[in-house]
N, C-alpha and C positions, 0 to 999 in steps of 0.2 A: 448255377443251379444248386451248387453242392450245398450251400448254407440250408436252402429250402428243402433240400432233401434230406439231409439230417435231422433239423429241428421239427420235420413234419412227422418223424417217428414216435415223438413224444403223445400224438394223439392216439396211442395204443399203450397202454400202461400196464406194467406187471409188478410182482414183488420177488426180490433175489432172495435164495434162501442156500442153495446148494447144486451140486450136479451129478449127485451119487445116483447110478440108475436104480429104482424100486424094485423089490422083490415083490412080484405078483402072487405067489404063490400062496401066501397067506392069507390072499382076499376071495371070498367067495363068489359074490355077484359080479358079473361084467360092469357094472353101472360104478360100483367101488374102484374097480381096476381102472377103468377110464380116468375117473376123477383124479386118482393117483398119478397117472401116466402123462396127462394133459397138464398137471401140477410141475411135474418132471421136465418137460417139454419148454414149459414157461420159463424155468430157472434157466436152460440151455441159451434162451432166446434173449434173457436178460444179461447174460454173460458173454453174449455175442460169439458162442461158440458154434457156428453157423454150420460146418461140415458135421459135426455131430448131430446137431439139430435136425437136420436133412433126412440123416438116417433114422432117428429115433421117431420123428413124427411120422414117417412112412410106416415103421411100427404100429404106430398108432393106429392110423388108417386101417390096417389090417384087423387090429384087434376091436376096431368100432364096428365094421361090418354093417349091421342094422340100426347103427345110430347115427343118423345124417348131421345131426346138430355138432356132435364129436368130430366126425369126418370133416365139417366145414371148417372147424377150428384148425385141425391139424394140416390140412391144405393151405390155409391161411399162413401158418406158422413157416411151411415148406417155402411159399412165395416171398416172404419176408426174407429169409434165409438167404435165397438166391438175389433177391434184389440189392440186400447190403453187402453181397460177398462179390465186391468189384462190378456192380450194376448187370447182373446176367438177367436182363428185362425178359427176352423171350421165354426163358424157363420160369421167371417168376409169374410171367402172364398167365401161361396154361394154369399154375397152382391156384392163382387168384380166381380164376374163371371157374374152377371145381370147387372152390371155396364157397362162391355165390351161387352154384348150382346146388349144393347140398345146403346151404343156408336156407334157399327159397323152399327147397324139399320139406325141410324141418320146420318152416314157418317161424325161422329164429331170426327176429328183426336186428337183433343187436350182432350176430355174426354176419348177416348181410350186408348191414351198416359198416363194418370193419373192411368187407371184401370188396365192396364198389367204392370206398375211400381210397383203397390201394390202386383199383383197377384204373379210377380216373388219373392218377399219375402216371402209371405205367403205360396206359393207352398214348399219352402225350409223348413219353419218352421213345416209343417204338413208332411215332409218327401215324397211328392208326385213327386217322380224323373222324373216319364213319363211324366206328365202334364207339368212339369217345362221345361223339355227338348223340348216339343214340342212349347212350349211358346217363348224359346229363339230361336228355328228356326224361328218362326213368327216374333220375333223383329228383326231377321237379315234382313228377307226380305223387312220390312217396311222402315228400315235404307237404304237398297239399291233402294228404290223406291223415299223415300220422299225426298224433298229440305226444308221441314218445320224445322227451325232453332230450336223451341222450343221441338219439337218430337226429333230431333237429339240429343239436349243437355240431355234431360231425359233419352231416352232410350240407349244411349251410357253409359249413368252411371248405367243403370240397367244391362247392359253385364256386366260391370266392376264387379257389386257385384257379379253376377252370378259366374265368375272366381275367386273372392275372397273367396267366401264360400267353392271353391274346392282347395284352396290354390294355385291357378296357378296365382302367384304374377303378374308375367311379363304381362299377358294379361288383369289383372285387371289393372294396372297401364296406359297399352297403351289406354284403352277403357275410362279410368277417365279422361286422359289428353285430349282425344277428346272431351269429355263432357265438360270439362272446357273451351275448344276452342269456343265451340259453345255457352255455357252460356255468353261468353264474347261479343258474337255479338248480343245478344238479347237486343232489344229497351230498352232504360232507363225507360221507361214507365211501364216495368215489374220489380217487385222487385225481385232482383236475386242475389244481392251481397254477401248475408249471403251463398246462394247456391255455390257459388264460392269457399267461404272459407271451407265450408263444406267437398268438393270435394278434396281441399288440405288436409284437416285433416284426410279425409279416406284414401288418398294415404300415409299420415304420419303412419297410423295405420297399413298398409300392412308393411311398413318397419320396424315397430316396432315388428311385427309377425315374420321378417325374422332376427330380432336381429340386424338390420343395423341402430343404433341409430342415428348415424351421419346424414344419410340420411333423417331419420324421422323429425329431428330437422329442417333440411333445408326445409322441406315442411311445417311444422308447422310455419316458419317464413314467408313462403310465403303466409299462410292462413291469419296471422295476420291482416294485412291491411284489409281485407275484412269482417274480422267478428268483427272489434274493436268496432262498434255500435251495436252488440248482446251479451248481457251479459251472455245467456244461452249458444250459441256456444263457447263463449271464456272460460267459466268455464270448458266445455269439453275439449278444447284445453289445458287448464292447467293439465287436469288430463294427457293428453297424454305425456306432457313435463314431468310430474313427474316420469312416466313410463320410460322415456328414461333416466334421470338424476339417477333414482333408480339403473338402470342397469350399468350406469356409475360410479356407487359409489360417484355422487357427492352430497354430503349432503347438503351443502348452496343451491344449485339450488333448491333441492327437496323442502327444506322449503321454499324457495321464492316463489314458484309457489303453494304450500300448502296454505300459507297465502292468496295469491292473489286470491284464490278462494273464500275465506271468505268475499271479497270485491264487489262482483257482486251481484247488486239486481236482482234477477229473481222472476219467480211465485214459490211460496212455494214449490209444489211438484219437479219442477224441481231444485230448489236449493236444497233439501234435498237428491235427488237424487246424485247430484254432489258432495255434502259435504260427503255422504256415499261413494261414488267411491273414493275421496281423502282420507278419513281415512282408506279404506282398503287398499290402496296403501302404504300409512306410515305403517300400522301395518305388511305388508308383507314385507317393506324395514328394519323395525327394527327387525323382525323375523329372517330375512335372516343373521343379523349382530349379532344374540344371544342376542338381548337386550329385553328379553322378558316380562318384566315389561312395558317397554316403548310399546312395541308391544302391550299389552294388554290394555292398556289406549287407543290407536287408534283404537282397535278393539271395545272396547264398544261403543265409539262414532260412528263408522260405523254402528253397529247394530241400536243404537239411532235413526239416520237420517234415515236409511234405514226403519225404522218402521213409522218413521213421512212421508215419501215418499210415503205412501201406495201401493209402486210397490211390487209386490211379487218376482219378479225375484231378483231385487237388494237386498231385504232382504235375500233372500236364499244366494247370495253371500257372504253378510257381516256376516252371521252366520256361513258359511263355514270357512270364515279367523278366527272367534272367536272360533270355534272348534278346528282348529290347534294350535291356541296360548294356549288354555286350555290344550290341550294335552303337548305341550311344558312345559307348568307350572306343568305337572304333576299332574293338578286336572281333573282326567280321568272321575270322576261321571259326573260333568258339561260340560264337553268335549262331553260326549256320549250324553247327555239331549239337549245340542245346535246342535250337529250334526243330531239329529234325527229330529229337527225342520226345518233343512236345505233340509234335504232329501225328504220331502214331495211330492215337486213338481219338484224337481231338473231335474229328468230325461226328463222332458217336456220341460224344458229351456236349460239345457246344459250339454250333456252327460259328458263331459269331468269334471264338476263339481261334477255331481253323481259318478263318479268314485273315485274322490278324498275323499268324504264325506265318503264312503263306506271303503275306505283303512284306513283312520283315526277312523272310529268305529271300525273296527277290530282291529287296534294297540291298542286303549284305551280299549277295553276288554281283550286283552292278557295281558296288563299291569296291570288289576285287576285279573288275574289269572282264568277268565271266559272263559274257552276255547270253549266251545260248541257257545256260543254267537260270540267269534272271530272268529272261523271257519264257522259260518254263513254268516257273513259280508264280509269276504274272499272271499267266494264263489262268492257273488254277485259281488264284485270288480274284480275278475278274469274274471268272465263272460262277464262284459261289458267292462273291458281292452282288452279283447281278441277280441271283437266286433270292439272296435276303432282301433287296430292293423290291422283287417282284413279289414276295410273299408279303411284304409290309404295305406295298399298293394294294395287292389282294385284299389284305385286312382293312384297309382304308376304304375300299370300294364295298366290301361288305358291311361295315360300319354305316357308311352313307346309306345303303341300300335297306339297313335295319332302320336307319332313322326316316327313310322315305315310308316305308311301310307303316311305321309308327304315326307319321304324318296322315296316312291314307286312313288308318283305322280311327284318328281323333275326328277326321273329316266325315266319316260314316257317324260317329258318335254325335256329332254336331247335326247333321242331318235328322236323325232321330230325335235330337232335343227340340228341333224346330217343329216335327211332326207333333210332339208333345205338348209344345206351346200353343199350337193352332186349337189343340182338342180343349187345352185347358181354357183358351179364350172363349169358345163355344159354350163350355159349362158356367163360365162366369157370367155371361151374359144373362142366365137365368136365376142368376143369384146377386142382383143388383143392390137388393137391402142391405144384404151381408157386406156387401163390399162398402157400401155408405158408412155402415157402422163401423167397418176395420178403419175406413178412411177418418173418421171423427176420433177413434181412439189414437191413430197414428198423429192426429193434427195435436192433442193432448200431449203424446208424446215429446213431439217436436218443440211444443212450449216449453214442456220440462227441460228438455236438453238445451235450450237457448237460455233458460234460466240458469242451468246448471254451468252453461259456458261462461255467461257473464259472471257467475261468481267466481269461476276459476280466472278471468282475465282480472278481476277486483283483487283476486289473492296476489297474482302476479305482480300488478301495479303496486301493492302495497309492499311486496319484497322489495321491489326495485326503489321505492321511498326509503325503506328503512337501510338499503345500502347506500343510497345517497346521503342519508344522515349520518350513517358511520363514517362516511368518507370525510363529510364536513366536521365531524367531531374529531377525526384523526387530524385533519388540516388545522382545526383550532388547536390541539395540543401541541402541534408542531410549531405553530406561531408562538404560542406561551413559552414552550422550551426555548425557542431562539430569543425571546425578550428576557427571559431569565438568564440565560447565556449573556446577552449584552450587559443586563444590569449587573451581573457579579464581575464580569472580566473588566468592565469599563469604570464601574463606580469606584472601586480602590485607587487606580491611578489617578483619577480625576480628583479623587478627594486629598491624596498627598499633593498635587499641585497646588489645590486651594489652599491647604495648610500652609505651605510654604509661602504663597502670596500674601495671604493675611499676615503672616510673623512679620514679613518684610514691610508691611503697610504700617501694622499698628504697632510694631516694637522695634524700630529701627536702631534705638540706642543700644539693644542687645546684640547687635550684629557689628562686628568690626568689619574691617576693609576687606581682609581676607576669607572670612565667613561668608561675606556678602559674595564674593566673587564665586566663592565654591557652591553656594547654594544656587546662583545664577546659572552655572554650569549644569550643576544636578537638575534643576527646573527646565533647562534646554533639553538635556538629554532625556529626561522623562516625558516631555513634550513629544520628542521625537519618537521615543519608544511606543507612547500611546496612540501616535498617529499610525504606526506602523501596525500595532495590535487592531486598532479599528478598521482599517484598511483588509486586514488579514480575515478578521471575524465577519465582517460586511460581506466580503467577496465570497467566503464559504457559505455564509447564511443564504444568500442570493442564488448560489448554485444548489443548495440543499432544500429549497421551499417545497418543490415539487415531490420529491421523495427524499424522505429524511433516511438515507442508507449509507454505509460507510463504502469507502473504496480504498481497497488494500494495495499497498505497494512496500517494498525495501525502504524503510527509515532509521538513517543512523539515530542513535539515542542522543549522541553528541550533540546533533544540529537542535534537538528538541530542548535539551538542557541549556544550550546557548541562548535560544531564543526566550527560554523563561528567566534566565539570569537577566536579560536586558528590560523584560517585562517589569520586573520586580526592582530594578536598578534603583530606585527613587527610595527603597526602604534601607535606611542607613543605620537604624538602631538594632536590628536584627541580624545576626550571622547566617547566611544562607549559602552553603556549598553543595556541589555536585561530584560524586564518584562515579566514573564508569572505567574501571583498569583494563576492561576486557574489549573496550571498544564495541559494545552490543550494537546489532542491527537487528531490527524488528520488522516484520511483515504484517502492518497494520494500517490503519487511516490516519494519517497524520493530524487532521483537525480534530477528530475526536479525543485523539491521544494528547495534544497539546490542552484542549479545553479541561480534560479531567485534571492534568498536572496542575494548570493555573489555579483551579478552584481548591484542588487539595491544599496547594501552597497559601493561597487566600485564607482558606479556613484555619491554617497553622498559625498565619501571621496574628489573627484575631484571636486565637486561642493563647498566643504568648504576650497578650497586652500587658499584664502584671508580672511578667516572669523577670526575674535578674537573670542577667547575661544569656537572653534568648538565642537559641539556635535552631537551625532547620538544616538537615541533611537528607539531600537525595541520593540515592544510591543506584546503580544498574549492574545487574550481575545474572549469573546462571546457577541452577541449584537442582541435582536430579534431573539433568537434562530438560530444564524448564527455566525459560526466562523470565525476570522479575524485576520490577521497580518498585523501590520503596522510599517514603517520606518519613522522616522521625523528628520529632519537636521534644524539647524538655519542658512543655508547658505542664499544666496542673493535671491533664489526664481526665478520666471520667471512666464510668461504669459502660456496660454493654449496653444496657438502656438506652444511651444517649445517641449512640450509634443503630439504634434499632433499624432506620429507614434504609440501610444497607442491605438488609435481609427480608424485610418485612413490606411486601409492596403496598399494603394498606396503610402504611405509616407516612405521613406527609409532614415535611418541614418547610416553614415559609422562606422566601428568598431574602427576608430581613438579615437573616444570620449566614447568608451565603447562597450560592447555587441550589443548595437542597442536595441532602445525599442520596435522595430518591433519583434525581437526576443525574448524578454522578454513576448511581448503579445503572440506570438505564443506558448510558453511554457506553459503560465497561461492558454490559451484557451485548450491545450491538457489536462489538470488536473482539468478542469471544474471549473477555477477560474475566477474572474472579479477584473480587477486592476482598481482602481480608484484614481486620483490626486488631490490633492489640495495645490497650491503654490501661495504664496503671495509674491511679490516683497519686498525685504528688510526683511522679516519675516521668510522665510524658506519654506519648501516643506515637504508634506507627501504623502506618496504612501499608499494604503490600498488594501489588498489582500483579498478578499473576497471568501469563500469556500460555 
């Protein structure tokens, strides 16, 4: 409850100037004196100087006498001072009720709104359910009758708080969203941005309690733009994020927001309170992960910051966490000492914590074999745990009864609806002609609707046909691509074999026995390599016909170079060399890469047709943390226009001159490669494949 209590204070906004007591002697009218004195007490409230505020606000009440609106305001300040001075709820309650009384006497709606907003919370804190229920009924009447945007924004939020306290989260969120809507309508002259962020944060806290952490994070994200200028609320928001990510076991995110809390500069007490919360969350997180030593270190920080915060409730919660961790460390004596500190006022602050404390005390004494003490604290634990269970059961029964009453009301509404239907039927009998006319119009409407539906169905059918045509077109493109690959990869080796055979048949006199033997060996080797390449390409083509997509894996470049060397082994008039000093291994599709390399090699061979001492060099290496393959020939070179198909998708090259640079480009794109070309006329060409 501590987080909600401190965040809720943001619903009352003031401006900070100073705290010097004003000199009223120089002022003539009582109204002027009251305005100056109220400004002075507001400054004390902003500075959280509560003891002095109580004294000075009481002076204001004496000064106000016949001015009920001012009296109401001073009583509200005294109530706030008592409430936020270690939760002195009974004293706060008396002053809030006086504030409400004088606000109604003055017919001052804004003061009344502020008073009943605080009364709603304090009635809950002192467990006065009857007065609180009556107050909620009154709030609903005010909301039904007023159009004041400020009152709507505050009191819808109060209604939401009421339902949140009784775990009626759906109603809480409904009213809180209403409150946010009204807050957004307030004039810009009223400081309200943080209040919107606080309301979104409260909705997030409800989702946290419902263990819907994704929704909680969603609303915390909604809150973020509104609270970015408020370090205090932003720090609380970080604590909510930590709770969400702890539950989702996202350690990195938990640590991120834990560190972020330390960066917010806020008032010391508020900073320590937030830091204590954060370290409590971290301690719970690591305790749940059974990392007890780490949990213990965070628990120590939670206690330290709790002590510095001077807030008894946060210190109680920190000591409870520390007691749990000490118990897990089997340091039972210190666990007992710490838990007893926590138990002093725990019942006044939070019954759930009180139950947890007594349970751990009982377990600690039992671990030491002190059964009498263990039994004593177990009795306390059982008693209050049973009370909590009964309260929960009563609330469930009350919710069920409310649902039953709603059903009864719905039944009455249905009965009235039936009576109205009968009356409507009686009236309709006297107006048959009108019904016939309406029926005719309805028929025309139905026909129009059917025609419209038919048109929609036709459109859907056309879309399906268009999609099928696109798929067919893609299939045809894939087929054409594979035919092009087969044409290019197989045409050159077959052509070389035919050339050798023609030479052997038509000019045997030019070939001596040694040359014949060498050519025969080369023909056999070329045929074997051709057969291997055919099997490789055809198997790949068969597997890729359905979906022309690459399959990535680790490929040693040396393997690809070796296969390329064999594929072009029949080329004996050109020097083809392969350099791979670093033994590069690439993560790519082997067949795509081999196809690109074979075709770039084939294109280079064609380019060297009339070149003296032709040579081709393949290199594999790494530059600027990027792998690359390059092929360099010493052919005639060319202009960039010649290689336009590598960069311009609209440019097409026929398969007669090779696979076509556009297909090389498409294959490279598919395996996330970039191909660059550097060609100089008369000096040669270099293609570089960058991965």
